[in-house]
Each structure stands twice: as structure tokens, then as C-alpha cells.
C-alpha positions in Angstrom: -15.0 141.0 132.5 -14.2 140.0 136.0 -11.2 138.0 134.9 -9.9 140.9 132.7 -10.3 143.2 135.7 -8.2 140.8 137.9 -5.5 140.6 135.2 -5.3 144.4 134.9 -5.1 144.7 138.7 -2.2 142.2 138.9 -0.4 144.0 136.1 -0.6 147.3 137.9 0.7 145.7 141.1 3.5 143.6 139.5 4.9 146.0 136.9 6.7 148.4 139.4 8.5 145.3 140.9 10.1 144.5 137.6 10.7 148.2 136.9 14.3 147.9 138.3 15.5 146.2 135.2 12.5 144.7 133.4 10.7 145.6 130.2 7.5 146.3 132.1 8.9 149.6 133.2 8.8 151.1 129.7 5.8 152.6 128.1 5.0 154.7 125.0 5.4 157.8 127.1 8.3 156.8 129.3 11.4 155.0 128.1 14.0 154.1 130.8 17.6 155.0 130.1 20.0 152.5 131.7 23.6 153.3 132.8 26.1 150.5 133.2 29.8 149.8 133.7 31.7 146.7 132.6 35.3 145.5 133.1 36.4 143.4 130.1 39.3 141.2 129.1 40.3 139.7 125.8 42.7 137.2 124.3 43.2 136.1 120.8 45.4 136.5 117.7 46.9 139.4 115.8 48.5 139.8 112.4 50.1 142.7 110.4 48.4 142.6 107.1 50.9 143.2 104.2 50.3 141.5 100.9 54.0 141.8 100.0 54.8 139.7 103.1 52.4 137.0 102.0 54.1 136.8 98.6 57.7 136.9 99.9 59.4 133.5 99.3 62.0 134.3 102.1 59.2 134.5 104.7 57.9 131.1 105.9 55.9 129.8 108.8 54.1 133.2 109.3 51.6 132.5 112.1 49.0 134.4 114.1 50.5 135.8 117.2 49.2 136.6 120.7 47.1 139.7 121.3 45.6 140.7 124.6 43.3 143.4 126.0 42.2 144.6 129.5 39.9 147.6 130.0 36.4 148.7 130.7 33.2 150.1 129.3 30.7 152.7 130.3 27.4 152.2 128.7 24.2 154.2 128.1 21.2 152.2 126.9 18.0 153.8 125.7 15.2 151.4 126.4 16.3 147.7 126.5 18.1 147.3 123.2 20.0 150.3 121.7 22.8 152.3 123.3 26.3 153.8 123.2 29.4 152.6 124.9 32.6 154.5 125.8 35.5 152.1 126.0 39.1 152.3 127.1 41.9 150.0 128.0 45.4 148.6 127.4 46.3 146.2 124.6 49.3 144.2 123.4 49.9 142.8 120.0 52.6 140.6 118.5 53.5 139.5 115.0 55.9 136.5 114.8 57.2 134.7 111.8 60.3 132.9 110.4 62.6 134.3 107.8 65.4 132.8 105.6 68.9 134.1 105.2 70.3 135.1 101.8 71.2 131.6 101.0 67.6 130.5 101.6 68.8 127.7 104.0 69.6 129.2 107.3 66.4 130.3 109.1 66.0 133.0 111.8 63.1 134.4 113.7 61.5 137.9 113.5 58.9 139.5 115.6 57.2 142.8 116.3 55.9 143.6 119.8 53.6 146.5 120.2 51.6 147.9 123.3 48.9 150.6 123.2 46.2 152.5 124.9 42.9 152.2 123.1 39.7 154.3 123.6 36.6 154.9 121.4 32.8 155.0 121.1 30.8 152.0 120.1 27.2 151.6 119.0 25.7 148.7 120.9 22.6 146.6 120.2 21.4 143.9 122.6 18.4 141.7 121.6 15.7 140.5 124.0 17.4 137.1 123.9 20.9 138.5 124.8 22.5 138.7 121.3 25.1 141.5 121.3 26.4 143.6 118.3 28.9 146.4 118.7 30.5 148.6 116.0 32.4 151.9 116.1 35.7 153.8 115.8 38.7 153.5 118.1 41.8 155.6 118.6 44.9 153.5 119.2 47.9 155.3 120.9 51.1 153.2 120.8 53.1 153.1 124.1 56.0 150.9 122.7 57.0 149.2 119.5 59.9 146.9 118.9 61.3 144.8 116.1 63.2 141.8 117.4 65.4 139.5 115.3 66.6 136.2 116.8 70.2 135.2 115.9 71.7 132.0 114.5 75.3 131.1 113.7 75.3 133.7 110.9 73.0 136.5 112.2 73.5 138.6 115.2 70.4 139.2 117.4 68.9 142.6 116.9 66.4 144.5 119.1 65.2 147.8 117.5 62.9 150.5 119.0 60.5 151.6 116.3 58.7 154.4 118.1 60.5 157.1 116.0 59.7 155.1 112.9 56.2 153.7 113.2 52.9 155.6 113.3 52.4 156.3 117.0 48.6 156.7 116.8 46.0 155.6 114.3 42.3 155.1 113.9 40.8 151.6 113.9 37.3 150.2 113.3 36.0 147.6 115.7 33.2 145.1 115.2 32.0 142.6 117.9 29.3 140.0 118.1 28.4 137.9 121.1 25.9 136.5 123.5 25.0 137.0 127.1 25.8 133.8 129.0 24.0 134.9 132.2 21.4 137.7 132.7 19.5 139.0 135.6 17.9 142.3 136.7 21.2 144.2 137.1 24.1 142.1 135.8 25.2 140.4 132.6 28.1 138.1 131.8 28.8 138.4 128.1 31.1 136.6 125.7 31.9 138.0 122.3 34.3 138.0 119.4 35.9 141.3 118.6 37.6 142.2 115.4 39.7 145.5 115.2 41.3 146.7 111.9 43.7 149.6 111.8 42.9 152.1 109.0 46.5 153.5 108.9 49.6 152.2 107.3 51.9 151.7 110.3 55.0 152.8 108.2 53.3 155.5 106.1 55.7 158.3 106.9 58.9 156.3 107.2 61.7 155.1 104.9 61.8 152.0 107.2 60.1 149.1 105.3 58.2 146.3 107.0 60.5 143.3 107.6 63.7 145.3 107.2 66.6 144.3 109.5 70.4 144.2 109.4 70.3 141.0 107.3 67.3 141.5 105.0 67.2 145.1 103.6 67.4 147.2 100.5 70.9 145.9 99.7 69.3 142.5 99.0 67.8 142.4 95.5 64.9 140.3 96.7 64.0 142.8 99.4 64.2 145.6 96.9 61.8 143.9 94.5 59.4 142.8 97.2 59.2 145.9 99.4 60.6 148.9 97.5 59.3 148.4 93.9 56.2 146.7 95.2 55.3 148.8 98.2 52.3 147.7 100.2 50.7 149.2 103.3 50.9 147.4 106.7 47.7 147.4 108.7 47.2 145.7 112.0 44.3 143.3 112.6 43.3 141.6 115.9 40.7 139.0 116.6 39.9 138.6 120.3 37.6 136.5 122.5 36.4 139.0 125.1 34.6 138.4 128.4 32.9 141.2 130.2 30.8 141.6 133.4 28.2 144.2 132.8 26.6 145.9 135.9 23.6 148.3 135.6 24.2 150.8 138.4 21.5 153.4 137.6 18.7 154.5 135.4 16.9 157.6 134.2 13.1 157.5 134.1 10.1 159.8 134.1 8.3 160.6 137.3 4.5 160.7 137.4 4.6 164.5 137.4 6.4 164.3 134.0 9.8 165.3 135.2 12.8 163.1 134.8 14.5 161.5 137.7 17.9 159.8 138.0 18.0 156.8 140.4 21.0 154.8 141.6 20.4 151.1 142.5 20.8 150.4 146.2 
């Protein structure tokens, strides 16, 4: 009994010390709500998903193209594991590939370059061992969109502004999984893989077909068969490696009198 009494006394003394960011602060009657902010950056690959492109014999060497992200996250965590995050930031996305001229010999380059503002709400789960899972909707608002054709001895270079042609905003679904690399009472350094898929056809309300340019268009029988008779939607997909520094700056707990209290870390 004496040993049990000592253990209980030590627990009573130590638990407030870990209350800043430890699991000892929570109880059945009182669950701490944490508030955090986190700058985050991402780099990876993007692709415009269109099955007609994949099947087009005139398109070769299609490759995943650079995609970047820089932004931040404001997080609310109930207890130690479950929370909501409000995210926002700037992103850029490219799609590059090679195309063949009408004689199927001369090759020229094509690319799409898009930049956007992204914001949304994510459900966030963090395990006791630092595993992270995020899922939720995002709104993507395009700031610029260009189609760029590189010239050769037969084709003139072309730079076309698509903002009046492409969908200027669309909804996307984002899914991320990762792991905390470093964790302490108030900070975390997290690494994750984030996948974002656009739910809208980028050319839904346009007569402009994906891949169309001054050389390859509806006047070409192959183009007509591939993209007019066999219309397919074009949906953006990005896969990013993201790094974020998460800082817990405040919490909401219950005072001994039963009233809630909001406290900022000093």
C-alpha cells in the first residue's frame, strides 16, 4: 500500500508538468483541444488524366511533369489524435509531352502550365506513434493557364492563353499519408505524400479540345477520331512529397471550476 501511495503521489506531481503537450493532461472529464499552425512546402509530379491522350499514336514520350506547392495549415486537434485542418496556398502544375507532326516523323513539344490558389478543409488523424492521415475537399482557383507548343523546321512556336477556355475553378479531393520525423511537446516536423485529384473536366464548357494546336486539330482526321468522336474528360492529378513544420501555439482545457480556459504557450 505504501508503494501504491508513493506512485499516486508522483503521478499527481508530474502530470501537470506534461500537461503542456502530453497525454497525461487529458482525462475522462477533460479533453484538451490543441491549436497549431504549420507552414508546408511540396514538390512532385503532375499529369492531366485523359484516356484519349494515352491511346493517341501521335503522342509519345508523355512524362510526369513538375508540380509545386507552398502554403500553410491552421489545425484544431481534439485530444491527441483527431482534428480538422484549414489549408491554403499557391500551387503550380505542368504537363509536358512530345507530339508528332502529320507525317508522323517530325516531332515537336507541347506543354501546359497552370498556377492556382488552393484552399480547403481536411480531416486529420495522428497516431500516438506519429503516423499522419489527411483527407478532404479542396477548392482550386486558377490564376493562369497556358498551352505552349515548341517549334521545329515545320511548325511555328505557339503560346496560347487558356484562361477564357479552361475551367477557372474546380473542386478536388486530397489524400495524404505521412510520418512525423521529429516530435516534442510543442513542435513536429512531418513528411507526407499528398495526392490531389480534380473532380472537374478542365475543358467541360469549351469547344477547345485537349491537345489542340495550330498543327494538330479537328482538320486532321486522326485528331477528329481521337478527340471529337471519342471525347474524354481531362482531370488534373498531382502527387507531392510535402514537408511541414507544425507548431502548437495554444490549447483549450477545463479549469478546476468546470469552466473552459484558452491558454497561449509562452
